[in-house]
C-alpha positions in Angstrom: 7.4 14.4 22.8 5.9 12.1 25.5 9.2 10.5 26.3 8.3 7.3 24.4 10.7 5.7 22.1 9.1 4.6 18.9 10.9 1.9 17.0 12.2 2.4 13.5 11.2 0.0 10.7 14.0 -2.1 9.2 15.0 -1.7 5.6 14.3 -5.1 4.1 15.6 -6.6 0.9 14.8 -9.9 -0.9 18.2 -11.7 -1.1 17.0 -15.1 -2.5 13.9 -16.9 -3.7 13.3 -20.6 -4.3 10.2 -22.8 -4.8 9.8 -23.4 -1.0 11.2 -20.3 0.6 12.9 -17.0 0.6 16.0 -15.3 2.1 15.6 -11.8 3.5 18.2 -9.3 4.7 17.6 -6.1 6.6 19.4 -3.1 8.0 18.7 -2.5 11.6 17.9 0.9 12.9 20.9 2.6 14.3 19.3 4.2 17.3 17.4 1.2 18.3 16.5 -0.7 21.4 15.2 -3.6 19.5 13.9 -6.5 21.6 13.0 -8.7 18.6 12.0 -8.8 15.0 8.8 -10.6 14.0 8.3 -12.2 10.6 4.8 -11.5 9.3 3.5 -13.4 6.2 0.2 -12.4 4.6 -0.7 -10.6 7.8 0.1 -13.5 10.2 3.0 -13.4 12.6 4.9 -16.7 12.0 8.1 -16.3 14.1 10.5 -14.2 16.0 14.1 -13.3 15.2 16.7 -12.2 17.8 17.6 -8.5 17.8 21.3 -9.1 16.8 20.2 -10.9 13.6 19.9 -9.2 10.2 18.6 -12.0 8.0 16.3 -14.9 7.9 15.5 -17.9 5.7 11.8 -18.6 5.5 11.1 -22.2 4.5 8.1 -24.4 4.0 6.3 -22.0 1.6 4.2 -23.3 -1.3 5.7 -23.3 -4.8 4.3 -20.8 -7.3 2.4 -18.9 -4.6 2.1 -15.1 -3.9 3.2 -13.9 -0.5 3.4 -10.5 1.3 6.2 -10.5 3.9 7.1 -7.9 6.5 9.8 -7.7 9.1 8.4 -5.9 12.2 10.7 -4.2 14.8 9.5 -4.5 18.4 11.1 -2.4 21.2 11.0 -2.8 25.0 7.7 -0.9 25.3 6.2 -3.5 22.8 5.7 -0.8 20.2 6.2 -2.0 16.7 7.2 -0.7 13.3 6.6 -2.9 10.2 8.9 -2.7 7.2 7.4 -1.9 3.8 5.9 -5.1 2.4 7.9 -7.4 0.2 5.6 -8.9 -2.4 6.8 -12.0 -4.1 5.9 -15.2 -5.8 7.8 -18.4 -5.0 9.4 -20.3 -7.9 7.4 -23.1 -9.6 7.8 -26.6 -8.3 9.6 -27.8 -11.4 12.4 -25.2 -10.9 14.3 -27.8 -8.8 15.4 -25.0 -6.5 14.6 -25.7 -2.9 15.9 -24.8 0.6 14.9 -28.0 2.2 
């Protein structure tokens, strides 16, 4: 309407979970001029992912903790579109399943 391109939120899925981290995959918007993806954990931006990427392993999480994670699309106008939240709990420390 105003000639502004609004980004499309990625479709995110939880691909793996361990005691200290998670693996996320997402589908990129088809008509996107994505500049970057930002990983947001419990409302805090914790890192950027290159626009050609479609997955990320998040490490250094606490065992047996609840997290809400979003992948946020940013375009060249710095507009953003967050994914639906992924709510999860990491595995307990005694699971012996760790990324690092």
